C-alpha positions in Angstrom: 61.1 -41.4 56.5 59.1 -40.7 52.6 60.8 -39.9 49.9 60.6 -35.8 51.3 62.7 -36.9 54.8 59.7 -36.6 56.4 58.5 -38.8 59.1 55.5 -41.6 58.1 53.0 -41.9 60.7 50.7 -44.4 61.6 47.0 -44.3 61.8 47.3 -42.9 65.7 49.7 -40.8 65.1 52.2 -42.5 65.9 56.0 -43.1 63.6 55.8 -45.6 62.3 59.3 -48.1 62.7 61.9 -48.7 60.0 61.3 -52.3 59.7 64.2 -54.4 60.0 64.1 -56.7 56.4 65.2 -53.5 54.8 68.7 -54.2 56.6 68.8 -57.8 55.4 67.9 -56.2 52.0 70.9 -53.8 52.6 73.3 -56.4 53.2 71.8 -58.4 50.7 72.7 -55.9 47.9 76.6 -55.7 48.9 76.6 -59.5 49.1 75.2 -59.5 45.5 77.7 -57.1 44.6 80.6 -58.4 45.6 80.1 -61.9 44.5 79.1 -60.5 40.4 83.0 -58.2 41.4 84.3 -61.8 42.2 82.1 -63.3 39.5 83.6 -61.7 36.5 86.6 -61.1 38.0 87.6 -64.8 38.1 85.6 -65.5 35.0 87.6 -62.9 32.8 91.6 -62.6 34.4 91.5 -66.2 35.8 89.6 -68.5 33.5 88.4 -67.7 29.6 91.9 -65.3 29.2 93.7 -67.7 29.9 91.7 -71.2 29.3 92.4 -72.0 25.7 96.7 -70.2 25.0 97.3 -71.4 28.3 96.7 -75.1 28.6 96.1 -76.3 24.9 98.1 -73.4 22.9 101.0 -74.7 25.2 100.2 -78.1 24.6 99.6 -78.2 20.8 101.4 -74.6 19.3 104.5 -76.1 19.3 103.6 -79.6 17.9 101.5 -78.2 14.9 104.6 -76.3 13.6 107.2 -79.3 14.3 108.8 -77.9 17.5 110.3 -79.1 20.5 109.2 -76.2 22.6 107.9 -72.6 23.1 110.8 -70.3 22.5 111.0 -69.0 25.6 111.2 -72.4 28.3 111.3 -70.6 31.5 109.4 -67.6 30.7 106.7 -70.1 30.3 107.5 -71.4 33.6 107.3 -67.4 34.5 104.1 -66.6 33.5 102.5 -69.6 34.9 103.9 -68.9 39.0 103.0 -65.2 37.6 99.5 -66.1 37.1 99.3 -68.4 40.6 101.1 -65.0 42.4 98.4 -62.8 40.8 95.3 -65.2 41.6 96.2 -64.9 45.4 96.7 -61.5 45.4 92.4 -61.8 43.7 91.5 -64.5 46.1 92.7 -63.1 49.1 90.8 -59.8 48.5 88.0 -62.6 49.0 89.3 -64.7 51.6 89.3 -60.9 53.5 85.2 -60.1 53.0 85.5 -59.6 49.0 85.2 -56.5 46.8 82.1 -54.6 45.7 83.3 -52.6 43.0 82.1 -54.6 40.0 84.9 -56.1 38.2 85.2 -53.8 35.4 86.7 -51.1 38.6 84.8 -48.2 37.1 85.6 -45.0 39.1 84.1 -44.2 40.9 83.1 -46.8 42.3 86.8 -48.1 42.8 87.9 -45.3 44.1 84.6 -44.3 46.4 83.7 -47.4 48.0 84.1 -49.9 50.7 85.6 -49.0 53.8 88.4 -51.3 53.6 91.1 -50.0 51.3 93.1 -53.0 51.1 91.2 -55.2 49.5 90.2 -53.1 47.0 93.6 -52.5 46.0 94.6 -56.2 46.2 91.8 -57.5 44.0 93.0 -54.6 41.3 96.9 -56.0 41.7 95.1 -59.3 41.3 94.5 -58.3 37.8 97.7 -55.6 37.5 99.8 -59.0 37.9 98.0 -61.5 35.8 98.3 -59.4 32.9 101.8 -59.7 32.9 101.6 -63.9 32.8 99.2 -62.7 28.9 101.7 -60.6 28.1 104.4 -63.6 28.9 102.7 -66.1 27.1 101.9 -63.9 23.7 105.3 -62.6 23.8 106.6 -66.2 23.9 103.8 -67.6 21.1 105.3 -64.8 18.2 108.4 -65.2 19.0 107.6 -69.2 18.3 105.7 -68.7 15.1 108.6 -66.2 13.9 111.0 -68.9 14.5 110.2 -72.4 15.1 108.2 -73.6 12.4 109.6 -76.4 10.8 111.6 -76.0 8.2 109.7 -75.3 4.6 106.5 -74.3 6.4 105.6 -70.8 5.2 102.3 -69.3 7.5 100.0 -70.2 5.0 101.2 -74.3 5.6 99.9 -73.5 9.6 97.0 -75.0 10.9 94.0 -72.5 11.8 94.8 -72.8 15.2 98.4 -71.5 15.2 96.7 -68.3 13.1 94.4 -68.2 15.9 96.7 -68.5 18.6 98.9 -66.3 16.5 96.7 -63.6 16.4 95.0 -63.9 19.8 99.3 -63.4 21.2 99.6 -60.0 18.7 96.4 -58.3 21.0 97.9 -59.5 24.0 101.2 -58.0 23.9 100.0 -54.8 22.5 97.2 -54.3 24.7 97.6 -55.8 28.0 100.2 -52.7 29.1 97.3 -50.4 28.8 94.8 -52.0 31.3 98.3 -52.8 33.9 99.4 -48.9 33.7 95.5 -47.9 34.2 95.2 -50.3 37.2 98.9 -48.9 38.3 97.1 -45.0 38.6 93.9 -46.8 40.1 96.1 -48.0 42.8 97.6 -44.6 43.6 94.3 -42.9 43.4 93.0 -45.5 46.1 95.6 -45.1 48.2 97.5 -41.6 47.6 94.5 -39.6 46.3 95.9 -38.6 43.2 93.2 -36.6 40.9 93.3 -38.8 37.7 89.6 -40.3 37.9 87.9 -38.8 40.5 85.9 -35.8 39.6 85.9 -34.5 43.3 90.1 -34.0 42.5 89.6 -32.9 39.4 89.6 -36.5 37.8 87.7 -37.5 34.9 86.0 -40.7 35.5 85.2 -41.5 31.8 88.8 -41.3 31.3 89.6 -44.6 33.3 86.3 -46.1 31.0 88.4 -45.5 27.6 91.8 -46.5 29.1 89.9 -49.7 30.6 87.7 -50.6 27.1 90.4 -49.9 25.0 92.2 -52.8 26.7 88.9 -55.1 27.3 87.4 -54.9 23.8 90.6 -55.8 22.5 90.2 -58.8 25.2 87.0 -60.1 23.8 88.4 -61.4 21.3 91.6 -62.9 23.4 89.0 -64.5 24.1 86.9 -65.7 21.3 89.9 -66.1 18.8 91.2 -69.8 20.5 87.7 -70.6 20.2 87.6 -70.1 16.3 90.9 -71.5 15.7 89.2 -75.0 17.7 86.4 -74.5 15.7 88.7 -74.0 12.5 90.3 -77.8 13.4 87.5 -80.0 14.5 85.0 -78.6 11.6 87.3 -80.0 9.1 88.5 -83.3 11.0 84.7 -84.4 11.6 83.2 -83.2 8.7 86.5 -85.1 7.3 86.7 -82.1 4.8 89.3 -79.9 3.9 88.8 -76.3 5.4 87.2 -74.5 2.9 88.6 -71.0 2.0 91.5 -71.2 4.7 93.3 -68.3 3.6 90.0 -65.7 3.8 89.8 -67.5 7.2 93.5 -66.7 8.1 93.4 -63.3 6.8 89.8 -62.7 8.8 91.3 -63.8 12.1 94.2 -61.2 11.6 91.3 -58.7 10.8 89.2 -58.9 13.2 92.4 -58.5 15.6 93.2 -55.4 13.6 89.8 -54.2 14.1 89.6 -54.6 18.2 91.7 -52.2 18.4 89.0 -48.6 17.4 86.2 -50.5 18.9 86.2 -49.9 22.1 84.2 -46.9 22.1 80.7 -49.1 21.9 80.6 -49.4 25.5 80.5 -46.1 26.5 77.9 -44.8 23.7 75.8 -43.2 26.6 78.5 -41.6 27.7 80.4 -40.0 24.4 79.5 -37.2 22.2 77.2 -37.7 18.8 79.8 -37.4 16.8 82.3 -40.0 18.9 79.0 -42.7 19.1 78.7 -42.2 15.5 81.7 -43.3 14.2 82.8 -46.2 16.8 79.1 -46.9 16.0 79.8 -47.3 12.0 83.5 -49.1 12.8 81.7 -51.7 15.4 79.7 -53.1 12.1 83.3 -53.9 10.7 84.3 -56.1 12.8 80.9 -58.5 11.6 82.7 -59.0 7.8 85.9 -60.5 9.0 83.0 -62.3 11.4 80.7 -63.7 8.7 83.5 -65.4 6.7 84.9 -67.2 9.4 81.3 -68.1 9.7 80.9 -69.0 6.1 83.7 -70.9 5.7 82.6 -73.3 8.6 78.8 -73.9 6.8 81.2 -74.6 3.4 83.1 -76.9 5.3 80.6 -78.7 6.3 78.4 -78.9 3.0 78.4 -82.0 1.9 80.3 -83.1 4.4 80.7 -86.7 5.9 79.7 -85.5 9.3 80.7 -87.8 12.5 78.5 -87.1 15.2 80.4 -87.6 17.9 81.1 -84.9 21.3 83.8 -82.5 19.6 81.3 -81.9 16.2 78.4 -81.5 18.8 80.5 -79.1 20.6 81.4 -77.5 17.3 78.0 -77.4 16.0 77.2 -76.1 19.5 79.7 -73.3 19.1 78.6 -72.4 15.4 74.8 -71.9 16.7 75.1 -70.4 20.1 78.3 -67.8 18.6 75.7 -67.2 15.7 73.1 -65.7 18.1 76.4 -64.0 20.1 76.9 -62.1 16.8 73.3 -60.8 15.9 72.0 -59.4 19.1 75.5 -57.7 18.6 74.1 -55.4 16.0 71.3 -53.8 17.5 74.1 -53.0 20.5 76.1 -51.1 17.8 73.6 -49.2 16.5 73.0 -46.0 19.0 69.4 -45.9 18.5 68.2 -49.6 20.0 71.4 -49.4 22.2 70.2 -46.7 23.9 67.1 -48.1 25.3 69.1 -51.3 25.7 72.5 -50.3 27.2 73.4 -51.8 30.6 70.7 -53.6 30.7 70.3 -58.0 30.9 70.4 -57.9 27.0 73.9 -57.4 26.8 74.3 -59.4 29.6 73.1 -62.7 27.7 75.0 -61.2 24.2 78.3 -61.6 25.8 77.8 -64.4 27.4 76.5 -66.1 23.6 79.8 -64.8 22.7 82.0 -65.3 25.9 80.7 -68.8 26.7 78.5 -70.0 23.9 81.9 -69.2 22.2 85.2 -69.9 24.1 84.3 -72.2 26.8 81.9 -74.2 24.5 84.9 -74.4 22.1 87.0 -75.0 24.6 84.9 -78.1 26.0 84.9 -78.9 21.9 88.8 -78.6 22.4 89.4 -80.6 25.2 87.3 -84.0 24.2 88.8 -83.8 19.8 92.4 -84.1 21.9 91.8 -85.8 25.4 93.3 -89.2 23.9 95.8 -87.3 22.2 96.5 -85.5 25.7 95.7 -88.4 27.9 96.1 -91.5 26.5 93.0 -92.7 27.4 89.4 -92.0 26.3 86.4 -90.8 27.9 83.3 -92.1 28.0 81.3 -90.6 24.9 77.6 -92.2 25.7 78.3 -89.6 29.1 79.9 -86.9 27.1 77.1 -86.6 24.3 74.4 -86.5 27.7 76.5 -83.8 29.2 76.7 -82.0 26.4 72.9 -82.0 25.6 72.2 -80.5 29.5 75.0 -78.2 28.7 73.3 -76.6 25.4 69.7 -77.2 26.9 70.6 -75.1 30.2 72.7 -72.2 28.4 70.2 -71.7 25.9 67.5 -71.4 29.0 69.7 -69.6 30.8 70.4 -66.9 28.9 67.9 -66.9 25.7 65.0 -65.8 28.6 67.5 -62.9 29.6 67.1 -61.2 26.0 64.2 -60.9 27.3 64.2 -59.5 30.6 66.7 -57.0 28.6 64.4 -55.9 26.2 61.8 -54.9 28.8 64.0 -53.1 31.1 65.5 -55.1 33.8 69.1 -53.3 34.2 71.9 -55.5 35.0 74.1 -55.1 38.3 71.2 -54.9 40.2 70.7 -57.2 43.3 66.9 -56.9 43.6 63.9 -56.6 40.5 60.2 -55.6 40.1 58.1 -59.2 40.5 57.0 -58.6 36.4 60.3 -59.8 36.1 60.2 -63.3 38.7 59.0 -66.0 36.3 61.6 -65.7 33.9 64.3 -65.2 36.6 63.2 -67.9 38.1 63.3 -69.9 34.1 66.7 -68.8 33.7 68.1 -70.1 37.0 66.1 -73.5 35.9 68.6 -72.7 33.4 71.4 -72.2 35.4 70.6 -75.7 37.4 71.0 -77.8 34.3 74.1 -76.1 32.5 75.8 -77.2 36.1 74.3 -80.5 36.0 76.0 -80.9 32.5 79.2 -79.3 33.6 79.3 -81.8 36.1 78.8 -85.1 34.3 81.8 -83.8 32.5 84.0 -83.4 35.3 
């Protein structure tokens, strides 16, 4: 049938049969949606949020403040088992066939799509349970920093990595309960048809976005602030200089944590009124100030330093370069006039990955290489590590820098297919992803 619902006839007047390819395409769309949901849920809730605090944080926070362990060791172990339980919930939905709601669980997608309620409920319950692990870890770190510092260690005697973990922990404790309650309400709506977010029952789907981003924008800083802490440690060590502007760096990380709670609306510029969008736009620019302070101080530390070009330092320099691109590309997304064009395009995908992967993951790799001998008592192969670092850097930029061009040309994100004019850039991006994979395999 054509767009108006009329039967299409061939030259001989017979109805044209629908090609089988359309069924394959429909199946491909659903597969894409489920893979995209899986990628986002795993990377955000199971990898980037817990990666630095749960591994490097647990290992080095007590050492750096002179404590024997975190304040509540058993609670710490409980947070691990809660993490395992939440992951099992989420992965069980994948084994059962996957979920196609998107990792943000936006309503009405999460209340209306997918015939099998229990797959969606299992995935949402997994994210709900994982939140408790985050809360327990954050609570543990706050108490540890307050109560277990070595005698004579004041607040401004702490390493900046500890400051970063402390600011991160505050965000985890304050923001995570909001997403927990929101996901619980979503489960109730899914199972018992309570009209909270579903417009068919008098609910408001935009209300879910407010709840979700009130948590999920601060959690962006839960992901990136620990990476900033790692960069602060490594740049000073491998430039063989005292870190420039220590106090301003400590205040900046607290400033980022504070501002993170009042900028959630910039994820919803196209769903808000003009006044709210203008206010959130103005406040969003505020977060650039403490972030720029940190960038200025890192560069100031490098200035005239005796820089040792090893793998940790290469990753730290990569962090500065990639995070700068991620931060600067956030400016057109914070500006209303340009965001209306770029919103939900591949420009946002590229920006997000430059901040999250170019920031958090690259800093995490820097920290792993820097502290590996301390943690495991043996050295990695420096030559292969530097080769892998180079491949990761090249592969990352080839993958995601091309997506800025896709976004400005109008390629929307979360689409399984695309017009032919975007094919070359998508292929270049895929080649970059292959290079990135090779780099990670060498590290492994």
